[in-house]
C-alpha positions in Angstrom: -45.3 -204.9 9.5 -48.5 -203.0 8.7 -50.7 -206.1 9.0 -49.1 -207.0 12.3 -49.7 -203.6 13.8 -53.3 -203.7 12.4 -53.8 -207.0 14.3 -52.6 -205.4 17.5 -55.0 -202.5 17.0 -58.0 -204.8 16.3 -57.2 -207.3 19.1 -56.5 -204.8 21.8 -58.6 -201.8 20.9 -55.7 -199.3 20.6 -55.0 -196.8 17.9 -51.3 -196.9 17.1 -49.4 -194.0 15.5 -48.7 -194.4 11.8 -45.1 -193.1 11.8 -42.6 -195.7 12.8 -39.1 -194.6 13.9 -37.4 -197.9 14.7 -38.1 -201.6 14.7 -36.2 -204.1 16.7 -36.7 -207.8 16.3 -35.3 -210.3 18.8 -34.9 -213.3 16.7 -33.8 -215.5 19.6 -37.1 -215.1 21.5 -39.4 -213.8 18.8 -40.2 -210.4 20.3 -40.8 -207.2 18.4 -40.3 -203.6 19.6 -41.7 -200.8 17.5 -40.9 -197.2 18.4 -43.3 -194.5 17.2 -41.7 -191.5 19.0 -38.7 -190.6 21.0 -39.3 -190.4 24.8 -36.8 -190.1 27.6 -38.9 -192.4 29.8 -41.8 -194.6 29.1 -44.2 -196.6 31.2 -45.2 -200.0 29.8 -48.7 -201.4 30.3 -49.2 -205.1 29.4 -52.4 -206.3 27.9 -54.5 -208.8 29.9 -53.0 -211.8 28.1 -49.4 -210.4 28.3 -48.8 -210.8 24.6 -48.4 -207.0 24.0 -46.9 -204.2 26.1 -47.9 -200.6 25.1 -45.4 -198.0 26.2 -46.6 -194.5 27.0 -44.6 -191.3 27.2 -45.0 -188.7 30.1 -47.9 -187.1 28.2 -49.8 -190.3 27.9 -49.2 -190.8 24.2 -48.2 -194.2 22.8 -44.4 -194.1 22.3 -43.9 -197.7 21.4 -45.4 -201.2 21.3 -43.8 -204.4 22.2 -45.1 -207.8 21.0 -43.6 -210.4 23.3 -44.1 -213.3 20.8 -45.1 -212.4 17.3 -46.0 -216.1 16.5 -48.9 -215.7 19.1 -50.7 -213.1 17.1 
């Protein structure tokens, strides 16, 4: 998991939180959702290539990251 998140940081120039709360893997489509903090509402921003969606809380902090296809990284 750590190496995958490090790849996301390096590829997309984001600094992800180190504390992971939950991890959800959708085996049927190969997507991965990693939550770093609880947030009532988040706003997702896709990367230019659409492979990763970074979710921000109301204060602009990264709350989660979604990798739409982990085999693509």
